[in-house]
N, C-alpha and C positions, 0 to 999 in steps of 0.2 A: 497548613501552618505548622511550623516547627519552632519550639521554644524550650529554653532550659532554665528560666528564672521566674520569680514571682511576678515580674512586670509583664510577662507573656500570658498570664492566666486568662485575662479577658479575651484576648485574641484566640487563644486555644479553645475557649469555651464556645465562641460563636462561629468558628470555622467549620466548614463541611467535614474536614478530617483533621483533627488536632493531634500532633505527635509531640510528646514530651521527651526531650533528650536527656533528662535527668530524673532521678527518683525522689526529688525533693518536692518543693511547693508546686511546681508546674504539673507534676503527675496527678495531682488531685483534680485539676480542671480539664485535663485532656483525656479523651477516651482511649488513647494508645500511648504506651510508654516504651521507649527504646532503651535497652540495657547498655548501649554504647553511645557516647555523645557524638553522633555523626549522622548526616542526612542520607547515608547509604540505605537507611531503612525505608525511605520513601518508595523506591521501586518495588520493594518486597510488599509493602502495604497495598500498593496498586494491584499487583498480581493477585494477592490473596482476596482483595475486595472484588475484583472482576470474576474470579473463580466462584466466590460465594454467590454473587448475583446470578451468574449463569446456572449454577446448581439449583438455586431457588426457583428459577423459571422452568428448569427441566422437571423438577419434582411437581410443580403445579400443572404443567402440561401432561405429565404422565397420569396423574390422578384424574384429570379431566377426561383424557382419552380412555382410561380404564373404565370409567363409568359409562361413557358413550358406547364402547365396544360391548359391554354387557347389556346395555339397553337395546342395541341393535339386534343382538341375538334373541332377546326375549320377545321383541316385536315380531321377528320371523316365526318364532314358535307359537306365538298367539294366533298366527294365521291358521293353525291346526288345533287351537284350544289346548296348547301344551306350554310348558315352561321348564326351567331348570329345577332340578331337585335340590333339597336342602344341603346334601353333601357336595353337590357341584358348586353351589354358592360358597360353601365353607372352604373348599379347596382353593378356589380363586381368590377369596378374601385373605386367607391366612397363609397358605403355602406359596402363593404367587405374589400378591401385592405387598404383604408384610415384609417378606424377604427382600424384594426389590427395593422397597422404600428404605430399608435399613442399609443396603449396600450401594444404592445408586448415588448417594451423596458423599461417598468416601473418596471420590477423585480429588487428588491434590491439584494445586495450581501449576500451570505450565511454566517451565523454568525460564522461558524467554518472554520478555515484555514486548508485545506488539504495539505498533504506533496507532492503533485504532481501538475504539471502545465497543463493548457489546451493547445490544439493545437494552435500553433502560426502562421500557414500558411494556406491559403485557399486551397492549393494543398496537404494538408496532407491526408493520406489514410482514416482516420475516417470521415472527412468531405466529401470527394469525394464519399465514399461508401454510406453515408446517402442520398446524393443527387441522386445518381444512383438508389438506391432501391426505393426511393419515385417516381422517374420518371417511373420506371417499374410498380409500384403499380397504379399510375395514368393512365397509358396506359391500363393496364388490366381492371381497373374499368370502364373506358369509353367505351372500346371495348365490354365488356360484356353487358353493358347497351344498346349499339347501336345494338347489335345482338339479345338480348333477347326481346327487344320491337318489333322487326320485326317478332318474332315467336309467338306472342300473337294471340289468335283466333279472336280478334276484330280489329286487325291491318289492315289498308288500306292505301296505299301510296297516293291515290287520294281523298278519302273521310275522312275529318277530324272529322266528326260526327259519324264515324263507331263505336266508343266506347260508344256512348250515348245509353240510354234505348230507346226502340221502341216508347214509348209514347212521348218522347222528340223530336224525329225526324219526327213525322207526320206533324207538322206545318212547319218544314223547307223544307219538300219535296213538299208542295203545291205550285203551281205557283202563283206568285204575279200579281196583276192587271197591265194592260198595262200602264196606266197613272202613277202608282206609280213607276214602273220600269224605265220609261222614266225620271221621276223626279229625282230619285236617280242617274241615269246615268248623267243627266245634272248637278246635284250637284257635282258629282265627278270631272267632267271636269272643273267646275268653282272654286273649292276649292282645287286644287292640288290632284286630284284622282290618278295620276301616282305614287306619293309618297306613298299613302295609299296602292295601289296595290303592290308596291314593298315590303312594310313591311309585307303584307299578304302572299307574296310568300315565306317568311322565316318560316311560320308556318308549323310544321310537328311534328309527334310523336318523331322522332329522335332528332329534335332540342330541344324540351322540356326535353327529357330524358338526353341528353348529357349536357345541360346547368345546370340542377339541380345537376347532379353528379359532374360536375366541380366546382360548387359553394360549395357543401359539401366537396369536396376534398381540396379546399383552406382552409376551416376551420380546417380540420383534420391536414393539414400540419402545420398550425400555432400552433396547440396544440402540435404536435410532436416536433417542433423546439423550443418551449418554455420550454426547459428542465430546471429544477431547480437545485437540488442537483447534484454535490457537489460545484458548483461555484455560483449559483444564487438561490434565494428563489423560491418556487413554483409559478406557474402562477396565482393561486387564491389569492396570496398576493401582486400582483403588485401595487394595489392602496395603501395598507398599507406601502409598501416600499417607494412609492413616498411621502406620508405624513411624514414618518420617516426621509426621506432625508431633507425635509424642516425644520423639527424641529431640525435636527442635526446641523443646521447653528448657532443656539444660544448656546453660551458657557455656561456650567453649572459647578458648583464646583465639582471637582473630575473627570471630563471628559476631553477629548481632541477632537479636530476637525481639519480637514485639509482644507486649503484654497488654491485652485489652483490660481496661479498668472501668468498672461500673461506677458512675457518679450518682 
């Protein structure tokens, strides 16, 4: 609904999307206000609304898949009474998920308005199918890595240095002096050695393999869900879209802009 006078306030208020074509009385009742008195702003509002809807669904799917990917990796490690370490969780939560969450939603709207709408529900078949296929892919990827690392000729469940070259393991196999070993043992007891031993108990070839694969999988899921055309711009233009959105707030001759108004 588009209106420019006080007599349109009621219709603007009850419409699904009300656009005020003036900054007078009608702008108070409508959620959007156009700076130019023309209906040319309607396609722009539709493009931006579709892009916002698709972005919201993409962010929701990524956060769900991120949790499931991490959950699958922990289940595999529980098979050997192992799990991720604290710093591994911290890296995935901060360095991966936080940065992706901040940049994944910066894609601008696609410049061309297509004649069909995106899925409007989270339970629509295309959205559920994409989530299910990515879960199966994540499960297959981590299970393959978990099994293949155990079939390597250098693999050893007890010796973490079994993959090292012989020249590097000669020094590690030599016995340490008695006084040095006692001093190190006493240092562990005085500086929280139990916590250090607990962290070292997480070290294994399976742990490293599954963690690396789950981290790479999170990056792949972010790229897959950051689909551009036909409703959003490509992922490599997200920074340009953010800058363009900031510049679009300044009115220029011959152009129009929409101002969301909170009622």
